[in-house]
DRENKOL-496753 format. One record per residue (C-alpha): residue number from 1; x, y, z. Coordinates in steps of 0.001 Angstrom, whole numbers, plus 524288, in hexadecimal, padded with zeros to 5 digits. Example, Ala and Ser with C-alpha at 12.3 -4.5 7.8 and 13.67 -1.06 7.14 Angstrom:
<nodes>
- n, east, north, up
- 1, 8300C, 7EE6C, 81E78;
- 2, 83566, 7FBDC, 81BE4;
</nodes>
This chain:
<nodes>
- n, east, north, up
- 1, 51F6E, 32263, 4DE03;
- 2, 51854, 316A3, 4E386;
- 3, 51BC9, 30914, 4DE79;
- 4, 50DD0, 30442, 4E03A;
- 5, 5001D, 30834, 4DC5E;
- 6, 4F60F, 30924, 4E73D;
- 7, 4E8AB, 30470, 4E30B;
- 8, 4DB9E, 30304, 4E9E9;
- 9, 4D329, 2F6F2, 4E866;
- 10, 4C518, 2F81A, 4ECFC;
- 11, 4BCA7, 2EC19, 4EEAE;
- 12, 4AF5F, 2EF08, 4F44C;
- 13, 4B1DE, 2F6D9, 500A3;
- 14, 4BFD3, 2F1ED, 5022A;
- 15, 4CC48, 2F82B, 4FD11;
- 16, 4D9D5, 2F2E9, 4FA79;
- 17, 4E52B, 2FC06, 4F7F7;
- 18, 4EF63, 2F5CB, 4EF3B;
- 19, 4FD6D, 2F984, 4EC9E;
- 20, 50098, 2F47D, 4DF03;
- 21, 50EE3, 2F284, 4DB9A;
- 22, 514B3, 2EEA8, 4CE8C;
- 23, 50EB4, 2ECEF, 4C126;
- 24, 500EC, 2E7B0, 4C003;
- 25, 504FB, 2DACB, 4B9E4;
- 26, 4FC3B, 2D19C, 4C19B;
- 27, 4F09C, 2D2BA, 4B85F;
- 28, 4F905, 2CCEF, 4ADA8;
- 29, 4FB00, 2C08E, 4B578;
- 30, 507A2, 2C2E4, 4BCFF;
- 31, 507C5, 2C265, 4CBC7;
- 32, 5032A, 2CD38, 4D49D;
- 33, 505D5, 2CE66, 4E32A;
- 34, 4FB27, 2D273, 4ECAC;
- 35, 50063, 2D68A, 4FA0E;
- 36, 4F7AD, 2D6F1, 50619;
- 37, 4FC05, 2DD36, 512E3;
- 38, 4F972, 2D95A, 520FF;
- 39, 4F0B1, 2DF43, 52B5E;
- 40, 4F353, 2EDA1, 52E20;
- 41, 4FD0F, 2EE8D, 522F2;
- 42, 4FC16, 2F2E6, 514CB;
- 43, 50249, 2F11E, 5077B;
- 44, 50D45, 2FA5B, 50B92;
- 45, 5155B, 2EFA1, 511EB;
- 46, 51554, 2E86C, 504E8;
- 47, 51BE1, 2F3B6, 4FD9F;
- 48, 5298C, 2EDDC, 4FD2D;
- 49, 52440, 2E088, 4F980;
- 50, 51B49, 2E64C, 4EF1D;
- 51, 5263F, 2ED97, 4E855;
- 52, 52E77, 2E147, 4E7A5;
- 53, 52303, 2D916, 4E2E1;
- 54, 51EEE, 2E2BC, 4D855;
- 55, 528E7, 2DDFA, 4CE20;
- 56, 522AD, 2D06D, 4CF3D;
- 57, 51489, 2D497, 4CD0C;
- 58, 50A0D, 2DE24, 4D112;
- 59, 5092A, 2E06E, 4DFBB;
- 60, 4FCB0, 2E41E, 4E6D6;
- 61, 4FECE, 2E7AE, 4F527;
- 62, 4F1A4, 2EA2A, 4FB7E;
- 63, 4EC83, 2F1D7, 50708;
- 64, 4E10C, 2EA2C, 50C86;
- 65, 4D4E9, 2F1B7, 510EE;
- 66, 4D7C4, 2F8B7, 51DAD;
- 67, 4E686, 2F805, 51C43;
- 68, 4F090, 30124, 51684;
- 69, 4E95A, 30BA2, 50EFE;
- 70, 4DDAC, 30308, 50B92;
- 71, 4D088, 30771, 51108;
- 72, 4CB26, 2FFD7, 51C88;
- 73, 4BFDA, 2F681, 519E8;
- 74, 4B2A9, 2F96C, 51FF8;
- 75, 4B345, 2ECA0, 5278D;
- 76, 4BEEE, 2E43A, 52B89;
- 77, 4C347, 2DA94, 52120;
- 78, 4C7B9, 2CCA5, 5234C;
- 79, 4D221, 2C53C, 51BC0;
- 80, 4C884, 2BFAD, 511B1;
- 81, 4C398, 2CD92, 50F38;
- 82, 4D150, 2D289, 50C81;
- 83, 4D3B6, 2C6BD, 503C0;
- 84, 4C743, 2C8EB, 4FBF1;
- 85, 4CB35, 2D70A, 4F997;
- 86, 4D8A5, 2D2D9, 4F4FA;
- 87, 4D283, 2C8FA, 4EBB1;
- 88, 4C9C7, 2D39D, 4E636;
- 89, 4D5AC, 2DC37, 4E3ED;
- 90, 4DD11, 2D14E, 4DCF3;
- 91, 4D161, 2CEB9, 4D449;
- 92, 4CF23, 2DD01, 4D111;
- 93, 4DD8F, 2DEF1, 4CE19;
- 94, 4DDE4, 2D2DB, 4C57E;
- 95, 4E939, 2CC99, 4CCB9;
- 96, 4ED83, 2BF73, 4C764;
- 97, 4F2D6, 2B5C9, 4D155;
- 98, 4F858, 2C010, 4DAA9;
- 99, 501D8, 2BC5A, 4E55A;
- 100, 4FAC4, 2BF46, 4F217;
- 101, 503C7, 2C42B, 4FCD6;
- 102, 4FF07, 2C6EB, 50A97;
- 103, 5063D, 2CB68, 516B9;
- 104, 5016F, 2C893, 5248F;
- 105, 4F28D, 2CA52, 52425;
- 106, 4F403, 2CBD4, 51577;
- 107, 4F823, 2BD8C, 5150D;
- 108, 4EA9A, 2BA2B, 51A04;
- 109, 4E451, 2C2A2, 50F89;
- 110, 4EBC1, 2BCA8, 50412;
- 111, 4E969, 2AEFB, 50967;
- 112, 4DADE, 2B1D4, 5099A;
- 113, 4DB8F, 2B73C, 4FBBC;
- 114, 4E1B5, 2AA8A, 4F71B;
- 115, 4D729, 2A2A3, 4FE08;
- 116, 4CBD7, 2AAE2, 4F90D;
- 117, 4D0C6, 2AA16, 4EB0D;
- 118, 4DA52, 29EB4, 4E923;
- 119, 4DBE2, 2A20D, 4DAC0;
- 120, 4E03D, 2B00A, 4DCBD;
- 121, 4EE87, 2ADC3, 4E036;
- 122, 4F802, 2A263, 4DFFC;
- 123, 50230, 2A86D, 4E910;
- 124, 5008A, 2AD4C, 4F6F4;
- 125, 50AA3, 2B39C, 4FFE0;
- 126, 5082A, 2B4B9, 50E7C;
- 127, 511CB, 2BDE2, 5152A;
- 128, 5122F, 2BD40, 52409;
- 129, 504AE, 2B6F5, 524D7;
- 130, 4FBE6, 2B838, 530C8;
- 131, 4F5CB, 2B4A7, 53A54;
- 132, 4FDF4, 2AACB, 541DA;
- 133, 4F47C, 2A304, 54A80;
- 134, 4FE8C, 2A3E4, 5556B;
- 135, 4FB56, 2B276, 5567B;
- 136, 4ED1F, 2B34D, 5520D;
- 137, 4E8F2, 2BF47, 559BD;
- 138, 4EA66, 2CDCE, 5577B;
- 139, 4F389, 2CE88, 5632A;
- 140, 4FBCF, 2C33F, 55E3C;
- 141, 4FD61, 2C99B, 550F4;
- 142, 50033, 2D6DE, 556FA;
- 143, 50B20, 2D14A, 55F4A;
- 144, 5112B, 2CABA, 5537B;
- 145, 51042, 2D739, 54B8B;
- 146, 516CF, 2DE9B, 55694;
- 147, 5220B, 2D4E3, 5564C;
- 148, 522B4, 2D670, 5479A;
- 149, 5252E, 2E51A, 548B1;
- 150, 53277, 2E24C, 54EAE;
- 151, 5367C, 2D964, 54377;
- 152, 53252, 2E1D4, 537E7;
- 153, 53AB4, 2EBEB, 530CA;
- 154, 53717, 2FA1A, 533B9;
- 155, 53133, 2FC01, 52627;
- 156, 5277E, 2F100, 5285B;
- 157, 523A1, 2F606, 535B8;
- 158, 521BD, 303C7, 5306F;
- 159, 51909, 2FFC2, 5250C;
- 160, 510D6, 2F698, 52D56;
- 161, 50F8B, 30089, 5385F;
- 162, 50AC2, 30B32, 52F0B;
- 163, 50105, 301D0, 528E2;
- 164, 4FC10, 2FD6E, 53636;
- 165, 4FA17, 30B95, 53A4D;
- 166, 4F2FB, 30E69, 52DA6;
- 167, 4EA8C, 30263, 52F58;
- 168, 4E70E, 305FE, 53D4D;
- 169, 4E200, 2FD3D, 54835;
- 170, 4D3EC, 2FD15, 54370;
- 171, 4D74C, 2F79E, 53612;
- 172, 4E174, 2EE6F, 53BB3;
- 173, 4D8D4, 2E87A, 54626;
- 174, 4CD44, 2E74D, 53CE9;
- 175, 4D580, 2DE85, 53417;
- 176, 4DC6C, 2D6FF, 53ED8;
- 177, 4D17D, 2CD21, 541C5;
- 178, 4D13D, 2C8FA, 53376;
- 179, 4DFDA, 2C657, 53398;
- 180, 4DFC1, 2BF2E, 54093;
- 181, 4D42A, 2B691, 53CFD;
- 182, 4D939, 2B248, 52FA8;
- 183, 4DE9E, 2A472, 53106;
- 184, 4E989, 2A4E1, 5271C;
- 185, 4EEE7, 297A8, 52B25;
- 186, 4E1DB, 29182, 52773;
- 187, 4DF97, 29963, 51B21;
- 188, 4ECDE, 296E2, 514D8;
- 189, 4EA7A, 2883B, 514F0;
- 190, 4E078, 28A91, 50A24;
- 191, 4E987, 29234, 50138;
- 192, 4EB2D, 28D17, 4F362;
- 193, 4F5E5, 29684, 4EF5B;
- 194, 50498, 2963E, 4F0F0;
- 195, 507B6, 29DE4, 4FD4D;
- 196, 51448, 2A3ED, 5024E;
- 197, 51577, 2A783, 510B0;
- 198, 51FB8, 2B1DF, 513E8;
- 199, 523A2, 2B66E, 5217E;
- 200, 52EE7, 2BD4F, 5280B;
- 201, 53708, 2B4AB, 530DD;
- 202, 5354B, 2BE69, 53C21;
- 203, 526A8, 2C057, 53A79;
- 204, 51FAA, 2BEF1, 547A1;
- 205, 5123F, 2C088, 54168;
- 206, 5142E, 2B53F, 537E9;
- 207, 51D21, 2ABDA, 53F35;
- 208, 5239D, 2A045, 538A5;
- 209, 51ACB, 29638, 53EF9;
- 210, 50E8D, 29CE3, 539DB;
- 211, 51469, 29DBF, 52C31;
- 212, 517D9, 28F4B, 52D0E;
- 213, 509B8, 28BC6, 52FE6;
- 214, 5048D, 2943D, 524E9;
- 215, 50DD3, 28EB0, 51AD0;
- 216, 50A76, 280DE, 51F29;
- 217, 4FBF8, 283E0, 51D78;
- 218, 4FD01, 289B2, 50FC4;
- 219, 4FC3F, 27F35, 50520;
- 220, 50604, 285F7, 4FBE5;
- 221, 50F27, 28E71, 503A6;
- 222, 51D0B, 2933B, 50572;
- 223, 52382, 29B4E, 50FE8;
- 224, 52DE5, 2A5D4, 510DA;
- 225, 533A6, 2AB8F, 51D4F;
- 226, 53B7C, 2B812, 51B8F;
- 227, 54672, 2B848, 5258B;
- 228, 546E2, 2C478, 52DF9;
- 229, 539D5, 2CA03, 5295B;
- 230, 52DAB, 2CB5C, 531A2;
- 231, 51F11, 2CD3C, 52F36;
- 232, 51FD6, 2D7BF, 5249E;
- 233, 52961, 2CF69, 51CFA;
- 234, 52535, 2D4DA, 50FBC;
- 235, 52A0C, 2E25A, 513A9;
- 236, 53677, 2DE09, 51A84;
- 237, 53AAE, 2D458, 50FFF;
- 238, 5335F, 2D813, 50387;
- 239, 53D2D, 2D248, 4F9ED;
- 240, 53CFF, 2C4FA, 50064;
- 241, 52E26, 2C4F8, 5012C;
- 242, 52CA7, 2C96A, 4F305;
- 243, 535E2, 2BEDB, 4EE32;
- 244, 52DFC, 2B4A6, 4F592;
- 245, 520F2, 2B9BB, 4F07E;
- 246, 52591, 2BA3E, 4E25C;
- 247, 52B6C, 2AC97, 4E311;
- 248, 51EFF, 2A765, 4E93B;
- 249, 516A3, 2ADB8, 4DEBF;
- 250, 51ED9, 2A779, 4D419;
- 251, 51FCE, 299A2, 4D930;
- 252, 513D3, 298A7, 4E1DF;
- 253, 51806, 28BD3, 4E7EB;
- 254, 51915, 286EC, 4F5D3;
- 255, 52650, 285D5, 4FC1C;
- 256, 52F02, 28A68, 506FB;
- 257, 53786, 29668, 5070B;
- 258, 54300, 298AF, 51022;
- 259, 543F3, 2A408, 5197C;
- 260, 54A4F, 2AF67, 5126C;
- 261, 5508A, 2BC08, 516E4;
- 262, 54992, 2C8B7, 51472;
</nodes>
């Protein structure tokens, strides 16, 4: 028996697929967690994290249009388009102050959500954010992702590989320009919410120097490096990441966190 409910959210011609974990307690005023995946991926690589988060509130792990099992959009979407769709979902679902969690390209999407509607959420979590200006091209990102394969656990590589195959090159490359052109380092400087940046200490896609610059640019920020983890840190070290997210949601204050083991 599945531990989540799969729902479809239609907004105009766009569709989100949402894995809902836990009791629907967010409408009553407690926190909900909205999880957004990266390019080529899906909500599947959030499964371990979602199950551990569920005792702390309702969890909504989405498949963006064109990814996972969600239908492809008629035209390529950019980051603001994805963000507007996510805002529409939060409004339709009646979510109250959800914690917005994004991984890789998803970190761009949740950042844009927070900028489009500063009153929607007070807590933001950016896991392995992209794109580092030191590798701004498709080739640069591809080379870093190739390096990442050799640092991930087999389970992470398997899930990501299946999702990439399901996504296919057409969907992937139609979304890639939006990810590469989004200037996260400029956008985060405008954030008004408490933001936690999480990365794996071995992550070649989100290196320490890039995370340093992001954290310095965000007005209210904190940082956590998970020792031994790489880009898909939420799958390799779900308990550490969940503990950090829950603590951040409760205190919502800037500060520094030490590097911790996964």
